[in-house]
C-alpha positions in Angstrom: 5.5 3.8 -24.3 3.3 6.4 -26.0 0.8 3.6 -26.7 0.4 3.0 -23.0 -0.5 6.7 -22.5 -3.0 6.6 -25.4 -4.5 3.4 -24.2 -4.9 4.7 -20.6 -6.7 7.9 -21.8 -8.9 6.0 -24.3 -10.0 3.5 -21.6 -10.8 6.3 -19.2 -12.9 8.3 -21.8 -14.6 5.2 -23.3 -15.6 3.8 -19.9 -16.5 7.3 -18.6 -19.6 7.3 -20.8 -20.8 3.9 -19.7 -22.3 4.9 -16.4 -23.7 8.2 -15.1 -23.7 9.6 -11.6 -26.7 8.7 -9.5 -28.5 10.3 -6.7 -26.7 11.4 -3.5 -25.8 8.4 -1.3 -27.2 7.6 2.1 -25.0 9.5 4.5 -24.3 6.5 6.7 -23.3 4.4 3.8 -21.2 7.1 2.3 -19.4 7.6 5.6 -18.7 3.9 5.9 -20.8 3.6 9.0 -23.7 1.4 7.9 -23.2 -2.2 6.8 -25.6 -3.4 4.0 -28.2 -5.7 5.4 -27.2 -8.4 2.9 -23.7 -8.7 4.5 -24.5 -8.2 8.2 -24.3 -11.2 10.5 -26.8 -11.5 13.3 -23.9 -11.8 15.8 -22.5 -8.5 14.5 -25.8 -6.7 14.8 -26.1 -7.8 18.5 -22.5 -6.7 19.2 -23.2 -3.3 17.7 -25.8 -2.6 20.4 -23.0 -2.8 22.9 -20.2 -0.9 21.1 -19.8 1.1 17.9 -19.4 -0.9 14.7 -16.1 -0.9 12.9 -16.8 0.3 9.4 -16.5 -2.1 6.5 -13.9 -0.3 4.4 -10.6 -0.5 6.3 -10.7 2.9 7.9 -8.2 3.4 10.7 -5.0 1.6 11.6 -6.5 -1.8 12.4 -5.5 -3.2 9.0 -7.5 -4.6 6.1 -10.3 -7.0 7.1 -11.0 -8.7 3.8 -9.8 -9.1 0.3 -12.0 -6.2 -0.8 -10.5 -4.0 2.0 -7.0 -5.0 1.0 -7.6 -3.7 -2.5 -9.2 -0.6 -1.2 -6.5 0.2 1.3 -3.8 -0.3 -1.4 -5.5 2.2 -3.6 -6.7 -0.4 -6.1 -10.4 0.6 -6.1 -12.2 3.4 -7.9 -13.4 5.2 -4.7 -11.9 7.9 -2.5 -10.2 6.8 0.7 -13.3 7.4 2.9 -15.7 5.2 0.8 -15.9 1.5 0.5 -15.3 -0.1 -3.0 -18.0 -1.6 -5.2 -18.5 -5.1 -3.9 -20.9 -7.5 -5.6 -22.9 -9.5 -3.0 -23.5 -13.0 -4.3 -25.8 -13.8 -1.4 -25.4 -16.7 1.1 -22.3 -15.0 2.6 -20.2 -14.6 -0.5 -19.1 -11.3 -2.0 -16.6 -10.5 -4.8 -14.6 -7.5 -5.9 -12.9 -7.1 -9.3 -11.0 -4.1 -10.5 -8.3 -2.8 -12.8 -5.6 -0.3 -11.9 -3.3 1.2 -14.4 -0.5 3.7 -13.7 1.4 5.7 -16.4 4.4 7.8 -15.8 6.9 9.9 -17.8 9.9 11.9 -16.8 10.3 14.9 -19.2 13.0 16.4 -16.9 15.8 14.6 -15.0 16.8 11.1 -14.3 19.4 9.1 -16.2 17.4 9.6 -19.4 13.9 10.6 -20.4 11.0 8.3 -21.3 7.7 6.8 -20.1 6.4 3.5 -18.7 3.0 1.9 -18.0 2.2 -0.7 -15.3 -1.1 -2.3 -14.4 -2.9 -4.8 -12.3 -6.1 -6.8 -12.6 -7.5 -7.9 -9.2 -10.1 -10.4 -8.2 -11.1 -10.9 -4.6 -13.5 -13.3 -2.9 -14.7 -13.0 0.7 -16.8 -15.6 2.5 -18.8 -15.1 5.8 -18.6 -18.5 7.4 -21.4 -17.6 9.9 -23.9 -17.5 7.0 -22.2 -20.3 5.0 -21.6 -22.8 7.7 -22.7 -21.4 11.1 -19.2 -20.6 12.3 -19.8 -17.4 14.2 -17.1 -14.8 13.6 -15.4 -16.9 10.9 -14.5 -15.8 7.4 -12.2 -16.8 4.5 -10.5 -14.5 2.0 -9.0 -15.2 -1.5 -7.3 -12.8 -3.8 -5.7 -13.3 -7.2 -3.7 -10.6 -9.1 -2.2 -10.2 -12.5 0.5 -7.6 -12.8 2.1 -6.4 -16.1 4.1 -3.5 -17.5 7.3 -1.6 -16.9 8.7 0.6 -14.1 9.9 4.1 -14.9 12.3 4.2 -12.0 14.1 1.1 -13.3 14.1 2.0 -16.9 14.7 5.8 -16.9 15.1 7.5 -13.6 17.6 5.1 -12.0 16.6 5.5 -8.3 15.5 2.6 -6.1 11.9 3.8 -5.2 9.2 3.4 -7.9 6.9 6.2 -9.0 4.4 3.5 -10.0 3.3 1.6 -6.9 1.4 -1.0 -8.9 4.6 -2.3 -10.3 6.4 -5.1 -8.4 6.2 -8.5 -7.0 6.7 -10.2 -10.3 4.8 -9.2 -13.4 2.7 -12.3 -13.5 -0.6 -13.9 -12.3 -0.4 -15.2 -8.8 -2.4 -16.2 -5.7 -2.0 -13.2 -3.5 -4.2 -14.0 -0.5 -5.7 -17.2 1.0 -6.6 -17.0 4.6 -8.9 -18.0 7.4 -10.1 -15.3 9.9 -11.7 -15.8 13.2 -13.2 -13.0 15.4 -13.8 -13.7 19.1 -15.3 -12.0 22.1 -17.7 -9.7 20.3 -15.0 -8.9 17.7 -12.6 -7.7 20.3 -10.0 -10.3 19.2 -9.3 -10.9 15.6 -7.1 -13.8 14.3 -6.0 -14.5 10.8 -3.8 -17.3 9.4 -2.8 -18.5 5.9 -1.0 -17.2 2.9 -0.7 -13.5 3.8 1.3 -10.3 3.3 2.4 -8.1 6.2 1.8 -4.8 4.4 -2.0 -5.0 4.3 -2.2 -5.6 8.0 0.6 -3.4 9.3 1.9 0.1 8.6 -1.0 1.0 6.4 -3.7 3.6 6.2 -6.4 4.3 3.6 -4.8 7.7 3.0 -1.4 6.4 1.8 -2.6 5.0 -1.5 -4.4 8.1 -2.5 -0.9 8.5 -4.1 0.9 6.8 -7.0 4.4 7.1 -5.6 5.7 4.0 -4.0 7.5 6.1 -1.4 4.1 6.6 0.3 1.8 3.8 -1.2 1.1 1.1 0.0 3.5 1.6 3.0 6.4 4.0 3.8 9.2 2.7 1.6 11.7 2.6 4.5 10.4 -0.6 5.9 11.1 -2.5 2.6 14.7 -1.0 2.4 15.6 -2.0 5.9 13.9 -5.3 6.5 12.3 -8.3 4.7 8.8 -6.9 5.4 6.5 -9.0 3.1 4.5 -7.1 0.5 1.5 -7.4 -1.8 1.2 -9.4 -4.0 3.9 -11.8 -2.8 2.3 -14.0 -0.1 3.9 -16.4 2.3 2.8 -18.3 5.4 1.8 -15.9 8.2 -0.5 -15.2 11.1 -1.5 -12.1 13.0 -3.7 -11.3 16.0 -5.3 -8.0 16.9 -6.9 -7.3 20.3 -9.1 -4.2 20.9 -8.3 -3.3 24.5 -11.0 -0.7 24.4 -13.3 0.6 21.6 -10.4 2.8 20.4 -7.1 1.2 21.6 -5.7 -2.0 20.1 -2.6 -4.1 20.1 -1.6 -5.9 17.0 1.2 -8.4 16.3 2.1 -10.9 13.6 4.6 -13.3 12.2 5.3 -13.8 8.5 7.6 -16.3 6.7 10.4 -14.7 4.7 11.1 -16.7 1.6 13.0 -15.2 -1.3 11.8 -18.0 -3.6 8.4 -16.5 -3.7 9.8 -13.2 -5.2 11.3 -14.9 -8.2 9.9 -14.0 -11.6 7.1 -16.3 -12.7 6.2 -17.4 -9.2 2.4 -18.0 -9.1 1.9 -18.2 -5.3 0.8 -21.8 -5.4 4.0 -23.2 -3.9 3.0 -23.7 -0.3 6.3 -25.4 0.7 8.6 -23.6 3.2 11.7 -24.7 1.3 13.9 -21.7 0.8 12.6 -19.8 3.8 15.3 -17.8 5.6 13.5 -16.8 8.7 10.5 -14.6 9.7 9.6 -11.0 10.4 7.5 -10.0 13.4 5.7 -6.6 13.2 3.8 -5.1 16.2 1.9 -2.0 16.9 0.0 -0.3 19.8 -2.6 2.0 18.2 -5.4 4.4 19.0 -7.9 4.3 16.1 -11.4 5.9 15.6 -13.7 5.9 12.6 -16.8 7.7 11.3 -18.7 5.2 13.5 -17.4 6.6 16.8 -15.7 9.9 16.1 -16.8 13.1 14.3 -13.2 13.7 13.3 -11.6 10.2 13.0 -8.0 10.0 14.2 -5.4 7.3 14.3 -2.1 7.2 16.2 0.3 4.3 16.3 3.7 3.3 17.9 5.2 0.1 16.6 8.2 -1.7 15.1 9.4 -4.9 13.6 12.0 -7.5 14.3 13.3 -9.2 11.2 14.8 -12.6 12.1 15.9 -13.6 8.6 18.8 -13.4 6.2 19.8 -10.4 4.1 22.7 -9.4 1.9 25.4 -7.2 3.4 25.2 -3.8 1.6 29.0 -3.5 1.2 31.1 -6.6 2.1 31.5 -10.1 0.8 32.1 -13.2 2.9 35.9 -12.4 3.2 35.3 -8.9 4.4 36.3 -7.2 1.1 34.1 -4.8 -0.9 31.9 -7.0 -3.0 31.6 -4.2 -5.6 35.2 -5.0 -6.6 35.9 -8.5 -5.4 33.5 -10.1 -7.8 32.2 -12.3 -5.0 28.6 -12.3 -3.8 27.6 -10.2 -0.8 28.0 -11.7 2.7 24.9 -13.1 4.3 23.8 -11.3 7.5 21.0 -12.2 9.9 18.7 -10.0 11.9 17.5 -6.3 11.6 14.9 -4.2 13.4 13.2 -0.8 13.3 10.7 1.4 15.1 8.1 3.9 13.9 5.5 6.4 15.0 2.6 7.5 12.7 -0.7 9.3 12.7 -3.5 10.4 10.6 -6.2 12.9 11.6 -9.3 14.4 10.0 -9.0 18.1 10.9 -12.0 19.5 9.0 -15.4 18.0 8.2 -18.1 20.5 7.1 -20.9 17.9 7.3 -20.9 15.5 10.2 -23.1 13.0 8.3 -20.8 12.8 5.2 -17.2 11.7 4.5 -16.0 14.9 2.9 -13.2 16.8 4.7 -9.5 17.3 5.1 -7.2 14.7 6.7 -3.5 15.0 7.5 -1.0 12.2 8.1 2.6 11.7 9.0 5.2 8.9 9.6 8.6 8.8 11.3 10.7 5.6 11.0 14.2 4.6 12.2 16.3 1.5 12.1 17.5 0.1 15.4 19.8 -2.8 14.5 21.5 -4.6 11.6 23.6 -3.3 8.7 21.0 -1.0 7.1 21.3 1.3 4.0 19.0 4.0 5.5 19.1 5.8 8.8 15.5 7.3 9.0 12.4 8.2 7.0 10.1 11.2 7.5 6.8 11.8 5.8 3.9 14.4 5.9 0.8 14.5 3.7 -2.8 15.7 3.4 -5.9 14.5 1.5 -9.0 16.6 0.9 -12.1 14.7 -0.1 -14.7 16.9 -1.8 -13.3 19.8 -3.8 -15.5 22.0 -5.9 -19.3 22.4 -5.9 -20.8 19.3 -7.5 -17.6 17.3 -7.0 -18.1 15.6 -3.6 -16.0 12.6 -4.4 -13.0 14.2 -6.0 -9.8 14.5 -4.0 -6.7 16.6 -3.9 -3.6 15.2 -2.2 0.0 16.2 -1.4 2.7 14.2 0.2 6.4 14.8 0.8 9.0 12.4 2.4 12.7 12.1 2.8 14.9 9.0 3.0 18.2 9.6 4.9 20.8 7.2 3.6 23.3 5.7 6.0 27.1 5.6 5.5 26.7 1.9 4.6 24.1 2.8 2.0 26.4 5.3 0.3 29.7 3.3 0.8 29.6 1.6 -2.6 29.2 5.0 -4.4 32.0 6.5 -2.5 34.3 3.5 -3.1 33.5 3.7 -6.8 34.2 7.4 -6.9 37.5 6.9 -5.1 38.5 4.1 -7.5 37.9 6.5 -10.4 39.9 9.3 -8.8 36.8 11.3 -8.1 35.8 13.0 -4.9 32.7 11.9 -3.1 31.9 14.9 -1.0 28.9 15.8 -3.2 27.1 12.5 -2.8 23.6 13.4 -1.5 22.6 11.8 1.7 18.8 12.5 1.4 16.4 11.6 -1.3 13.3 13.7 -1.2 10.1 12.6 -3.0 6.9 14.5 -3.3 3.6 14.2 -5.2 0.6 16.5 -5.9 -2.5 14.9 -7.4 -6.1 15.4 -8.2 -8.5 12.4 -8.1 -11.4 12.7 -10.5 -14.5 10.6 -9.9 -15.5 10.2 -13.5 -18.4 7.8 -12.7 -19.2 5.7 -9.7 -17.0 3.0 -11.3 -14.1 5.0 -12.7 -11.5 7.2 -11.1 -8.7 9.0 -12.8 -5.9 10.6 -10.8 -3.4 12.8 -12.7 -0.3 13.5 -10.6 2.9 15.5 -10.6 5.9 14.0 -8.8 9.3 15.5 -8.0 12.4 13.6 -6.9 15.2 15.6 -5.4 18.6 13.8 -5.2 17.5 10.5 -6.8 19.7 7.9 -5.1 22.1 6.0 -7.3 22.5 3.0 -5.0 21.6 0.8 -7.9 24.3 2.4 -10.1 27.2 3.0 -7.8 29.8 3.2 -10.7 28.0 6.2 -12.2 30.6 9.0 -11.9 27.9 11.8 -11.6 24.9 12.3 -9.4 21.5 11.5 -11.1 19.8 14.8 -12.0 16.6 15.8 -10.1 13.6 14.4 -11.8 10.1 15.7 -12.6 7.5 12.9 -13.3 4.1 13.4 -14.9 1.7 10.5 -14.1 -1.8 9.3 -14.2 -3.6 6.5 -12.3 -6.8 4.9 -13.6 -8.9 2.7 -11.4 -12.0 0.8 -12.6 -14.4 -1.2 -10.3 -15.6 -3.7 -12.8 -18.7 -5.0 -11.0 -19.8 -1.4 -10.4 -19.3 -0.7 -14.1 -21.5 -3.7 -14.9 -24.3 -2.4 -12.6 -23.8 -5.3 -10.1 -22.4 -3.2 -7.3 -22.7 0.4 -6.1 -20.1 3.2 -6.1 -19.9 6.8 -5.0 -23.0 8.8 -5.8 -25.3 5.8 -6.2 
């Protein structure tokens, strides 16, 4: 995979000369407070006189509000977390975003064996303001198409079940990822969306999480995918969610999403709208307190929530006859129904200039399963992101995150059974996998962002390789993430510093 590394570096250097930094941005625009006149609706401007506007770039826990915000929240834009991506306004209520994200990773130390891998995604999003297009006040539609390609270092070399390249997954193919209708009511205090959706751009997300490349933090805490059928980008299914702002800062959010394993099969293009193959639905919910640069000098977000998964899943240990499926040769038994709860926060704790987005934010997540036969007991995470580092580098970032996944006795049962069958002891099987990442995001140009990162995995789980007689060695991963906003690169949209 050396060619992938060379290609990544060459693309960054070649594109880095294509566009120079411009003049300092308008502070309100940089902070995500102001909405360009070309995309404001008259109804929104009237509403803003009565209460603070919610910024256009997905800040807070309210979830992504457009295809462009979905890409931004998932770390697929070439801007730091506090700044909106480069959107090309076509006029007449239409806007588009197109970007490329590439993630390279290598493990010079640890894992099952050493090597490297590269994965990437090309994204195209279209957002339509139906007030301007058709006079439907508060209405909008959203479309996103993705193409994913490449390999996953965790699968190929490390051996654990959590990727160190978040951009990998959901089928390495081209697919329709988002197709939805959105309706805002009562001065935007109620927000409804229905269509082909994914849960993880609306729930359990924060713009801070995808400052990182590790899938343990970006795009959502990995626990939710290990303990439920929480639907994820880019694999869409039928869904709907509703968000109600009880006050300017407190909201309640709930949704329901079809669970359909057929959509996760290789080669699925997202165009099969039939419900054949659906096994149930997942219902996430959250009560949140959320502020932004528009209504808080130090934005803060706190949330209590959970999810009820009313769908099928494979038993982690037993087959349909109650024997260990690892040895019986029969498929795993089918179970139904799981649930979990969580608490999370993010908080800006330092902001030297109250008119600019630079500053230090911290975040944390705690999650625990509450029902079902689950492979993990709980998940804990803490992290921090500093936007603005050295003099003359206002859009660079430095970030650190650490999390731990506590495996349950069911999650480790196959490993212990395999060790016993080989006459080996199982007392040294680790119960916690700890993953951490330190990175530095370099704003090379308004259109190009490069984020070198160093990741460490302590006690890589071997749940995918239960017959391995020895624990997988701790791994050190050297990575780099490249993000390019293509319309900004072409001069059709504006990025940081312009």
